[in-house]
N, CA, C and O atoms as a GROMACS GRO file, in nm:
protein
  360
    1MET      N    1   8.433  12.135  12.627
    1MET     CA    2   8.451  12.038  12.510
    1MET      C    3   8.362  12.102  12.424
    1MET      O    4   8.262  12.138  12.486
    2GLU      N    5   8.357  12.139  12.269
    2GLU     CA    6   8.250  12.135  12.142
    2GLU      C    7   8.177  12.029  12.130
    2GLU      O    8   8.228  11.924  12.168
    3ALA      N    9   8.061  12.025  12.085
    3ALA     CA   10   7.964  11.954  12.020
    3ALA      C   11   8.015  11.949  11.867
    3ALA      O   12   8.062  12.045  11.806
    4VAL      N   13   7.995  11.816  11.816
    4VAL     CA   14   8.023  11.798  11.695
    4VAL      C   15   7.853  11.692  11.635
    4VAL      O   16   7.790  11.606  11.696
    5SER      N   17   7.831  11.751  11.492
    5SER     CA   18   7.737  11.690  11.440
    5SER      C   19   7.728  11.614  11.353
    5SER      O   20   7.622  11.572  11.306
    6ASP      N   21   7.886  11.570  11.302
    6ASP     CA   22   7.872  11.452  11.190
    6ASP      C   23   8.023  11.380  11.250
    6ASP      O   24   8.107  11.422  11.331
    7LEU      N   25   8.012  11.260  11.173
    7LEU     CA   26   8.098  11.173  11.235
    7LEU      C   27   8.212  11.198  11.193
    7LEU      O   28   8.297  11.202  11.283
    8GLU      N   29   8.262  11.223  11.057
    8GLU     CA   30   8.418  11.272  11.035
    8GLU      C   31   8.453  11.356  11.128
    8GLU      O   32   8.556  11.311  11.179
    9THR      N   33   8.416  11.473  11.186
    9THR     CA   34   8.453  11.587  11.259
    9THR      C   35   8.471  11.507  11.393
    9THR      O   36   8.542  11.569  11.472
   10ALA      N   37   8.428  11.389  11.438
   10ALA     CA   38   8.418  11.356  11.574
   10ALA      C   39   8.506  11.258  11.557
   10ALA      O   40   8.537  11.201  11.662
   11LEU      N   41   8.563  11.213  11.448
   11LEU     CA   42   8.654  11.130  11.433
   11LEU      C   43   8.790  11.203  11.447
   11LEU      O   44   8.870  11.188  11.539
   12ALA      N   45   8.803  11.287  11.338
   12ALA     CA   46   8.904  11.384  11.377
   12ALA      C   47   8.929  11.425  11.507
   12ALA      O   48   9.048  11.415  11.539
   13ARG      N   49   8.855  11.468  11.590
   13ARG     CA   50   8.856  11.524  11.698
   13ARG      C   51   8.928  11.388  11.795
   13ARG      O   52   9.024  11.390  11.873
   14ALA      N   53   8.863  11.305  11.763
   14ALA     CA   54   8.876  11.195  11.854
   14ALA      C   55   9.069  11.165  11.844
   14ALA      O   56   9.162  11.180  11.923
   15GLU      N   57   9.057  11.128  11.733
   15GLU     CA   58   9.215  11.123  11.680
   15GLU      C   59   9.327  11.236  11.715
   15GLU      O   60   9.445  11.205  11.728
   16GLU      N   61   9.277  11.371  11.729
   16GLU     CA   62   9.338  11.452  11.784
   16GLU      C   63   9.350  11.426  11.953
   16GLU      O   64   9.456  11.393  12.007
   17LEU      N   65   9.284  11.438  11.990
   17LEU     CA   66   9.270  11.424  12.152
   17LEU      C   67   9.340  11.280  12.168
   17LEU      O   68   9.409  11.282  12.270
   18ALA      N   69   9.349  11.134  12.092
   18ALA     CA   70   9.397  11.053  12.136
   18ALA      C   71   9.572  11.072  12.106
   18ALA      O   72   9.647  10.984  12.149
   19ASP      N   73   9.622  11.176  12.041
   19ASP     CA   74   9.762  11.153  12.055
   19ASP      C   75   9.821  11.070  11.992
   19ASP      O   76   9.913  11.030  12.064
   20GLY      N   77   9.822  11.019  11.896
   20GLY     CA   78   9.893  10.900  11.855
   20GLY      C   79   9.844  10.754  11.897
   20GLY      O   80   9.888  10.651  11.845
   21ARG      N   81   9.755  10.756  11.988
   21ARG     CA   82   9.717  10.626  12.067
   21ARG      C   83   9.569  10.558  11.975
   21ARG      O   84   9.509  10.606  11.879
   22ALA      N   85   9.551  10.464  12.031
   22ALA     CA   86   9.441  10.401  11.963
   22ALA      C   87   9.300  10.511  12.002
   22ALA      O   88   9.281  10.580  12.102
   23VAL      N   89   9.207  10.491  11.865
   23VAL     CA   90   9.070  10.542  11.943
   23VAL      C   91   8.967  10.397  11.938
   23VAL      O   92   8.956  10.315  11.847
   24GLY      N   93   8.904  10.401  12.065
   24GLY     CA   94   8.802  10.329  12.092
   24GLY      C   95   8.635  10.363  12.022
   24GLY      O   96   8.572  10.465  12.048
   25ILE      N   97   8.596  10.273  11.946
   25ILE     CA   98   8.456  10.276  11.887
   25ILE      C   99   8.370  10.172  11.963
   25ILE      O  100   8.390  10.050  11.968
   26PHE      N  101   8.280  10.234  12.016
   26PHE     CA  102   8.173  10.166  12.070
   26PHE      C  103   8.069  10.193  12.011
   26PHE      O  104   8.043  10.302  11.961
   27GLY      N  105   7.963  10.041  12.013
   27GLY     CA  106   7.852  10.060  11.956
   27GLY      C  107   7.806  10.049  11.853
   27GLY      O  108   7.816  10.150  11.782
   28ALA      N  109   7.738   9.932  11.794
   28ALA     CA  110   7.691   9.868  11.662
   28ALA      C  111   7.701   9.976  11.570
   28ALA      O  112   7.782   9.992  11.480
   29ASP      N  113   7.588  10.064  11.614
   29ASP     CA  114   7.555  10.133  11.467
   29ASP      C  115   7.681  10.198  11.454
   29ASP      O  116   7.747  10.158  11.357
   30VAL      N  117   7.734  10.291  11.528
   30VAL     CA  118   7.840  10.392  11.527
   30VAL      C  119   7.955  10.280  11.433
   30VAL      O  120   7.974  10.284  11.312
   31ALA      N  121   8.012  10.194  11.523
   31ALA     CA  122   8.107  10.122  11.444
   31ALA      C  123   8.084  10.070  11.320
   31ALA      O  124   8.178  10.019  11.258
   32ARG      N  125   7.954  10.075  11.265
   32ARG     CA  126   7.897  10.006  11.135
   32ARG      C  127   7.929  10.154  11.035
   32ARG      O  128   7.965  10.156  10.917
   33GLN      N  129   7.912  10.224  11.091
   33GLN     CA  130   7.957  10.349  11.004
   33GLN      C  131   8.088  10.403  10.991
   33GLN      O  132   8.113  10.476  10.895
   34VAL      N  133   8.171  10.378  11.072
   34VAL     CA  134   8.298  10.394  11.078
   34VAL      C  135   8.384  10.318  10.958
   34VAL      O  136   8.462  10.359  10.872
   35LEU      N  137   8.322  10.166  10.997
   35LEU     CA  138   8.331  10.063  10.885
   35LEU      C  139   8.328  10.097  10.759
   35LEU      O  140   8.416  10.068  10.678
   36ALA      N  141   8.220  10.164  10.732
   36ALA     CA  142   8.174  10.203  10.599
   36ALA      C  143   8.267  10.308  10.528
   36ALA      O  144   8.299  10.304  10.409
   37LEU      N  145   8.305  10.408  10.622
   37LEU     CA  146   8.401  10.528  10.571
   37LEU      C  147   8.562  10.493  10.550
   37LEU      O  148   8.650  10.570  10.511
   38GLY      N  149   8.573  10.356  10.587
   38GLY     CA  150   8.721  10.272  10.564
   38GLY      C  151   8.833  10.309  10.693
   38GLY      O  152   8.956  10.300  10.686
   39ARG      N  153   8.740  10.358  10.827
   39ARG     CA  154   8.822  10.407  10.869
   39ARG      C  155   8.856  10.312  11.029
   39ARG      O  156   8.909  10.371  11.123
   40ILE      N  157   8.827  10.203  11.037
   40ILE     CA  158   8.820  10.100  11.142
   40ILE      C  159   8.991   9.974  11.040
   40ILE      O  160   8.997   9.920  10.930
   41ASP      N  161   9.082   9.982  11.148
   41ASP     CA  162   9.181   9.870  11.100
   41ASP      C  163   9.154   9.778  11.243
   41ASP      O  164   9.239   9.690  11.254
   42GLU      N  165   9.094   9.778  11.308
   42GLU     CA  166   9.058   9.660  11.425
   42GLU      C  167   8.952   9.653  11.456
   42GLU      O  168   8.876   9.744  11.490
   43ILE      N  169   8.925   9.500  11.446
   43ILE     CA  170   8.764   9.482  11.518
   43ILE      C  171   8.768   9.380  11.653
   43ILE      O  172   8.839   9.280  11.650
   44ILE      N  173   8.712   9.404  11.734
   44ILE     CA  174   8.733   9.334  11.860
   44ILE      C  175   8.601   9.284  11.897
   44ILE      O  176   8.515   9.369  11.921
   45VAL      N  177   8.570   9.164  11.906
   45VAL     CA  178   8.439   9.106  11.954
   45VAL      C  179   8.434   9.047  12.059
   45VAL      O  180   8.508   8.949  12.059
   46GLN      N  181   8.371   9.066  12.164
   46GLN     CA  182   8.351   8.999  12.291
   46GLN      C  183   8.246   8.914  12.312
   46GLN      O  184   8.140   8.975  12.299
   47ILE      N  185   8.234   8.809  12.337
   47ILE     CA  186   8.107   8.714  12.365
   47ILE      C  187   8.105   8.645  12.523
   47ILE      O  188   8.187   8.569  12.575
   48VAL      N  189   7.993   8.695  12.571
   48VAL     CA  190   7.967   8.627  12.663
   48VAL      C  191   7.851   8.555  12.629
   48VAL      O  192   7.777   8.578  12.534
   49PRO      N  193   7.833   8.424  12.754
   49PRO     CA  194   7.742   8.359  12.749
   49PRO      C  195   7.626   8.392  12.837
   49PRO      O  196   7.615   8.357  12.954
   50LEU      N  197   7.515   8.486  12.744
   50LEU     CA  198   7.432   8.557  12.804
   50LEU      C  199   7.352   8.584  12.696
   50LEU      O  200   7.408   8.659  12.617
   51ILE      N  201   7.210   8.540  12.656
   51ILE     CA  202   7.125   8.598  12.548
   51ILE      C  203   7.039   8.701  12.635
   51ILE      O  204   6.977   8.677  12.738
   52LEU      N  205   7.053   8.826  12.566
   52LEU     CA  206   6.996   8.958  12.614
   52LEU      C  207   6.848   8.996  12.524
   52LEU      O  208   6.768   9.085  12.554
   53GLY      N  209   6.839   8.904  12.411
   53GLY     CA  210   6.718   8.933  12.329
   53GLY      C  211   6.715   8.996  12.206
   53GLY      O  212   6.723   8.922  12.108
   54ASP      N  213   6.703   9.129  12.188
   54ASP     CA  214   6.700   9.228  12.123
   54ASP      C  215   6.874   9.283  12.098
   54ASP      O  216   6.962   9.246  12.176
   55GLY      N  217   6.898   9.358  12.001
   55GLY     CA  218   7.023   9.412  11.981
   55GLY      C  219   7.038   9.467  11.831
   55GLY      O  220   6.948   9.425  11.758
   56VAL      N  221   7.131   9.552  11.769
   56VAL     CA  222   7.183   9.617  11.672
   56VAL      C  223   7.275   9.508  11.630
   56VAL      O  224   7.363   9.460  11.701
   57ARG      N  225   7.237   9.461  11.468
   57ARG     CA  226   7.328   9.359  11.385
   57ARG      C  227   7.455   9.464  11.402
   57ARG      O  228   7.435   9.583  11.378
   58LEU      N  229   7.584   9.420  11.442
   58LEU     CA  230   7.676   9.457  11.392
   58LEU      C  231   7.732   9.488  11.262
   58LEU      O  232   7.767   9.600  11.225
   59PHE      N  233   7.739   9.355  11.179
   59PHE     CA  234   7.757   9.381  11.030
   59PHE      C  235   7.671   9.343  10.954
   59PHE      O  236   7.692   9.265  10.861
   60GLY      N  237   7.527   9.411  10.991
   60GLY     CA  238   7.438   9.397  10.893
   60GLY      C  239   7.392   9.554  10.828
   60GLY      O  240   7.407   9.660  10.888
   61GLU      N  241   7.330   9.537  10.680
   61GLU     CA  242   7.351   9.646  10.626
   61GLU      C  243   7.448   9.749  10.621
   61GLU      O  244   7.421   9.862  10.661
   62LEU      N  245   7.576   9.714  10.567
   62LEU     CA  246   7.704   9.792  10.524
   62LEU      C  247   7.647   9.864  10.449
   62LEU      O  248   7.539   9.829  10.402
   63SER      N  249   7.706   9.988  10.416
   63SER     CA  250   7.724  10.078  10.265
   63SER      C  251   7.828  10.035  10.203
   63SER      O  252   7.842  10.102  10.101
   64VAL      N  253   7.926   9.936  10.218
   64VAL     CA  254   8.018   9.879  10.152
   64VAL      C  255   7.978   9.723  10.103
   64VAL      O  256   7.929   9.649  10.188
   65PRO      N  257   7.996   9.678   9.981
   65PRO     CA  258   7.940   9.541   9.967
   65PRO      C  259   8.013   9.431  10.043
   65PRO      O  260   7.954   9.326  10.072
   66ARG      N  261   8.145   9.455  10.075
   66ARG     CA  262   8.221   9.325  10.114
   66ARG      C  263   8.304   9.367  10.219
   66ARG      O  264   8.365   9.467  10.180
   67VAL      N  265   8.342   9.334  10.354
   67VAL     CA  266   8.459   9.354  10.408
   67VAL      C  267   8.541   9.234  10.408
   67VAL      O  268   8.485   9.125  10.406
   68ARG      N  269   8.650   9.242  10.411
   68ARG     CA  270   8.757   9.101  10.444
   68ARG      C  271   8.848   9.152  10.574
   68ARG      O  272   8.927   9.246  10.584
   69LEU      N  273   8.790   9.021  10.700
   69LEU     CA  274   8.834   9.058  10.777
   69LEU      C  275   8.957   8.899  10.790
   69LEU      O  276   8.942   8.786  10.743
   70GLU      N  277   9.079   8.964  10.878
   70GLU     CA  278   9.146   8.811  10.906
   70GLU      C  279   9.164   8.819  11.037
   70GLU      O  280   9.189   8.930  11.085
   71ARG      N  281   9.156   8.710  11.117
   71ARG     CA  282   9.159   8.663  11.247
   71ARG      C  283   9.272   8.649  11.309
   71ARG      O  284   9.351   8.566  11.267
   72THR      N  285   9.313   8.752  11.459
   72THR     CA  286   9.462   8.759  11.483
   72THR      C  287   9.436   8.737  11.600
   72THR      O  288   9.532   8.768  11.670
   73PHE      N  289   9.333   8.690  11.672
   73PHE     CA  290   9.392   8.632  11.783
   73PHE      C  291   9.223   8.584  11.838
   73PHE      O  292   9.118   8.638  11.804
   74VAL      N  293   9.242   8.468  11.929
   74VAL     CA  294   9.155   8.430  11.981
   74VAL      C  295   9.174   8.399  12.140
   74VAL      O  296   9.250   8.306  12.166
   75GLY      N  297   9.120   8.457  12.237
   75GLY     CA  298   9.140   8.391  12.330
   75GLY      C  299   8.991   8.395  12.483
   75GLY      O  300   8.880   8.449  12.480
   76LYS      N  301   9.037   8.337  12.563
   76LYS     CA  302   8.939   8.354  12.654
   76LYS      C  303   8.947   8.393  12.816
   76LYS      O  304   9.042   8.339  12.872
   77SER      N  305   8.885   8.455  12.878
   77SER     CA  306   8.917   8.448  13.038
   77SER      C  307   8.749   8.451  13.116
   77SER      O  308   8.657   8.532  13.109
   78GLY      N  309   8.762   8.349  13.175
   78GLY     CA  310   8.652   8.305  13.271
   78GLY      C  311   8.538   8.264  13.138
   78GLY      O  312   8.562   8.189  13.043
   79PRO      N  313   8.408   8.339  13.166
   79PRO     CA  314   8.315   8.320  13.068
   79PRO      C  315   8.358   8.395  12.931
   79PRO      O  316   8.332   8.339  12.824
   80LEU      N  317   8.399   8.475  12.933
   80LEU     CA  318   8.398   8.564  12.799
   80LEU      C  319   8.540   8.494  12.703
   80LEU      O  320   8.648   8.448  12.740
   81THR      N  321   8.475   8.513  12.566
   81THR     CA  322   8.534   8.480  12.463
   81THR      C  323   8.584   8.627  12.388
   81THR      O  324   8.505   8.718  12.363
   82GLU      N  325   8.725   8.632  12.360
   82GLU     CA  326   8.758   8.724  12.262
   82GLU      C  327   8.793   8.724  12.110
   82GLU      O  328   8.900   8.670  12.085
   83ILE      N  329   8.735   8.767  12.020
   83ILE     CA  330   8.809   8.729  11.854
   83ILE      C  331   8.891   8.872  11.822
   83ILE      O  332   8.864   8.969  11.894
   84ARG      N  333   8.938   8.879  11.770
   84ARG     CA  334   9.014   9.036  11.733
   84ARG      C  335   9.024   8.986  11.567
   84ARG      O  336   9.061   8.873  11.535
   85PHE      N  337   8.986   9.082  11.479
   85PHE     CA  338   9.012   9.078  11.362
   85PHE      C  339   9.092   9.203  11.318
   85PHE      O  340   9.108   9.287  11.406
   86ARG      N  341   9.151   9.234  11.182
   86ARG     CA  342   9.231   9.327  11.131
   86ARG      C  343   9.147   9.338  10.996
   86ARG      O  344   9.134   9.254  10.908
   87VAL      N  345   9.099   9.453  11.005
   87VAL     CA  346   9.046   9.467  10.883
   87VAL      C  347   9.128   9.461  10.745
   87VAL      O  348   9.204   9.550  10.707
   88ALA      N  349   9.102   9.357  10.685
   88ALA     CA  350   9.219   9.305  10.558
   88ALA      C  351   9.179   9.429  10.409
   88ALA      O  352   9.266   9.450  10.325
   89GLY      N  353   9.065   9.486  10.400
   89GLY     CA  354   8.997   9.545  10.289
   89GLY      C  355   8.875   9.484  10.240
   89GLY      O  356   8.806   9.404  10.304
   90PRO      N  357   8.852   9.529  10.124
   90PRO     CA  358   8.733   9.478  10.109
   90PRO      C  359   8.705   9.360   9.997
   90PRO      O  360   8.592   9.313   9.984
   0.00000   0.00000   0.00000
């Protein structure tokens, strides 16, 4: 497998390998960059009742002025709460 050095190439390769299936993006910084490119159509936020301290803000400092989200699901399993959003546009 070849290494890639830019996000667009990485996304194209992931979509090719996914062969029509969904591509998951993990990590707040990468997700923020992909969202700014307009290449995310769903955001899944999972919340557990545990404070870790520091972290990376998921929605801070976007290079797009505003992203409109539409909540599509709220559920829970044990201590985990999951919220799903469809990216509805700017």
